[in-house]
C-alpha positions as CSV (number, residue, x, y, z in Angstrom):
1,M,0.3,-0.2,-0.6
2,S,1.2,3.3,-0.9
3,S,1.1,6.3,1.4
4,A,-1.2,8.8,0.2
5,P,-0.2,11.7,-2.4
6,G,1.3,14.7,0.1
7,S,1.7,12.7,2.8
8,T,4.9,13.0,5.1
9,P,7.8,10.2,4.2
10,A,8.5,7.8,6.7
11,T,11.7,9.0,8.2
12,L,14.4,6.6,10.1
13,S,15.5,7.2,13.8
14,S,19.3,7.0,14.7
15,Y,18.9,3.6,16.2
16,Q,16.9,1.9,13.1
17,K,20.1,3.1,10.9
18,L,22.2,1.2,13.8
19,V,20.1,-1.8,13.0
20,I,20.0,-1.7,9.1
21,G,23.8,-1.2,9.0
22,L,24.2,-4.3,11.4
23,L,21.3,-6.4,9.7
24,A,23.5,-5.5,6.4
25,F,26.7,-6.6,7.9
26,L,25.1,-9.7,9.0
27,Q,24.1,-10.6,5.3
28,F,27.3,-9.8,4.0
29,T,29.8,-11.8,5.8
30,I,27.1,-14.8,5.9
31,I,27.1,-14.8,1.8
32,L,30.9,-13.7,1.7
33,D,31.7,-17.0,3.9
34,F,28.9,-18.8,1.4
35,M,31.0,-17.7,-1.6
36,V,34.5,-17.4,-0.8
37,L,35.4,-21.3,-0.7
38,S,34.7,-21.8,-4.5
39,P,37.5,-19.3,-5.5
40,L,39.9,-20.7,-2.9
41,G,39.7,-24.5,-4.9
42,A,43.1,-23.8,-6.4
43,M,44.6,-23.6,-3.3
44,I,42.8,-26.1,-0.8
45,M,42.5,-28.7,-3.5
46,P,46.6,-29.5,-3.5
47,A,47.1,-28.4,0.3
48,L,44.7,-30.9,1.4
49,N,45.2,-33.2,-1.3
50,V,41.5,-32.9,-2.1
51,K,39.8,-34.5,-5.6
52,P,37.5,-32.4,-7.6
53,P,34.4,-34.0,-6.3
54,Q,35.5,-34.2,-3.3
55,F,35.9,-30.2,-3.1
56,G,32.2,-30.1,-4.8
57,L,30.6,-31.8,-2.0
58,L,32.8,-29.2,0.5
59,V,31.3,-26.3,-1.7
60,S,27.7,-28.1,-1.2
61,A,27.7,-28.9,2.3
62,Y,27.4,-25.7,3.9
63,A,24.0,-25.1,1.4
64,F,22.7,-28.5,2.4
65,S,23.3,-28.0,6.3
66,A,21.3,-24.4,5.8
67,G,18.6,-25.6,4.0
68,T,18.2,-28.7,6.8
69,A,18.4,-26.2,9.6
70,G,16.2,-23.8,8.1
71,L,13.6,-26.4,8.0
72,F,14.0,-27.2,11.6
73,A,14.2,-24.0,13.0
74,A,11.2,-22.4,11.2
75,G,9.1,-24.6,14.4
76,F,10.5,-23.1,16.9
77,T,12.2,-19.4,15.9
78,D,9.0,-17.3,17.0
79,R,9.4,-18.8,20.6
80,F,12.2,-16.8,21.6
81,D,13.4,-13.1,21.6
82,R,15.3,-12.5,18.3
83,K,18.3,-10.9,19.6
84,R,19.2,-13.6,21.5
85,L,18.0,-15.9,18.8
86,L,20.0,-13.8,16.2
87,L,23.3,-13.7,19.0
88,F,23.1,-17.5,19.3
89,F,23.0,-18.4,15.5
90,Y,25.6,-15.9,14.7
91,A,27.9,-17.3,17.6
92,G,27.9,-20.5,16.2
93,F,28.5,-19.2,12.6
94,I,31.3,-17.4,14.2
95,A,32.4,-20.6,15.6
96,G,32.1,-22.8,12.3
97,T,34.2,-20.5,10.4
98,F,36.9,-20.4,12.9
99,L,36.8,-24.2,12.3
100,C,37.7,-23.6,8.5
101,A,40.7,-21.3,9.3
102,I,42.4,-23.7,11.1
103,A,41.3,-26.7,9.0
104,N,44.0,-28.6,8.3
105,S,42.6,-31.9,6.5
106,Y,39.4,-32.3,4.5
107,V,37.3,-34.1,6.7
108,F,38.3,-31.2,9.4
109,L,37.2,-28.5,6.7
110,L,34.0,-30.9,5.8
111,V,32.6,-30.9,9.4
112,A,33.5,-27.1,9.7
113,R,31.5,-26.3,6.7
114,M,28.6,-28.3,7.9
115,V,28.8,-26.6,11.6
116,T,28.7,-23.4,9.7
117,G,26.2,-23.7,7.2
118,L,23.6,-25.4,9.9
119,F,24.0,-21.8,12.0
120,G,24.7,-19.6,9.0
121,G,21.7,-21.0,7.2
122,V,19.1,-19.7,9.5
123,I,20.4,-16.1,10.1
124,G,18.8,-15.1,6.8
125,S,15.3,-15.6,8.2
126,I,16.2,-14.0,11.4
127,V,17.3,-10.9,9.8
128,F,14.1,-10.4,7.8
129,A,11.9,-11.6,10.9
130,I,13.5,-8.7,12.6
131,T,13.4,-6.3,9.6
132,T,9.3,-7.0,9.6
133,D,9.3,-6.4,13.5
134,L,11.0,-3.1,13.6
135,F,10.1,-1.4,10.6
136,E,6.7,-0.2,9.5
137,Y,5.3,-1.5,5.8
138,R,6.5,1.9,4.2
139,L,9.9,1.3,5.4
140,R,10.5,-2.3,4.8
141,G,11.4,-2.1,0.9
142,R,14.3,0.5,1.6
143,V,15.4,-1.7,4.4
144,M,15.3,-4.9,2.4
145,G,17.0,-3.3,-0.4
146,V,19.9,-2.2,1.8
147,V,20.1,-5.5,3.0
148,Q,19.9,-7.1,0.2
149,A,23.0,-4.9,-1.2
150,A,25.0,-7.0,1.0
151,F,25.1,-9.4,-1.9
152,A,26.7,-7.5,-4.4
153,A,29.5,-6.0,-1.8
154,S,30.3,-9.3,-1.2
155,N,30.8,-9.6,-4.5
156,V,32.5,-6.3,-5.5
157,L,34.5,-5.9,-2.1
158,G,34.6,-9.2,0.0
159,L,35.6,-11.5,-2.3
160,P,38.8,-9.5,-4.1
161,I,39.8,-9.1,-0.6
162,G,39.5,-12.2,0.4
163,L,41.3,-13.3,-2.3
164,Y,44.2,-10.8,-1.7
165,L,44.3,-11.8,1.7
166,A,44.5,-15.7,0.3
167,N,47.1,-15.3,-1.9
168,R,49.3,-12.8,-0.1
169,W,49.6,-15.5,3.1
170,S,47.2,-18.5,2.6
171,W,43.8,-20.0,2.0
172,H,43.0,-19.8,5.9
173,A,43.4,-16.0,5.9
174,P,39.7,-15.1,4.3
175,F,37.9,-17.4,7.0
176,F,39.8,-15.5,9.6
177,L,39.0,-12.2,8.2
178,I,35.5,-13.1,8.5
179,V,35.8,-14.5,12.0
180,G,37.2,-11.2,13.6
181,S,34.9,-9.1,11.3
182,S,31.7,-11.3,12.3
183,A,33.1,-11.2,16.4
184,A,33.4,-7.1,16.3
185,V,29.6,-6.9,14.7
186,G,28.8,-9.6,17.2
187,V,29.9,-7.3,20.1
188,V,27.6,-4.1,19.0
189,I,24.9,-6.4,18.8
190,V,25.4,-7.2,22.2
191,L,25.9,-4.2,23.5
192,F,23.5,-1.7,21.3
193,L,20.7,-4.4,19.7
194,R,17.5,-3.9,22.2
195,P,15.7,-7.2,23.0
196,I,13.1,-8.1,19.6
197,N,10.4,-9.8,21.4
198,A,7.3,-7.9,21.0
199,H,6.0,-11.1,18.9
200,L,6.0,-12.9,22.0
201,S,3.0,-11.4,23.7
202,A,1.4,-10.9,20.3
203,C,1.1,-14.8,20.3
204,R,-0.2,-15.4,23.8
């Protein structure tokens, strides 16, 4: 529904702008983690003695785990404060990415990708749930546009930076970059994001 002609356009508060920035950065890190593995294949395959079919499983393990987690999480995510839920899954995502960063074998990396997907695959849905909870309908299109722009940003900025670090040091470096930046935004979420639990009273 569009606003009436001559009506005052909806404006964003400073807190809402902070939330948009956090949600966009969350999407940036999740998408970058999902996409960064494929271009690192030329380094990972000889380093871990991985064959092409095995590497294909490495790439797809994240997606399979994310899909499975999404199906299971759909049954209970509305029962919790979205901030706590977001922190739980984001912490699991960071832990999984850290495991990817320190992986020294094919099996280790495969398990790490599965762990990362189990947690990271749910964050996208939580982000959109937070968007609908905190922003009125006139603002949601604008907010979702900014959040989805993280997809392009991860390709234009994230992947080249990740590949530069991998070429300069090792294929582990991009994952350490994601862990460090994600941990920083996690601290911001803990300190500044308010509880998001209005939906709990509405469901009672």
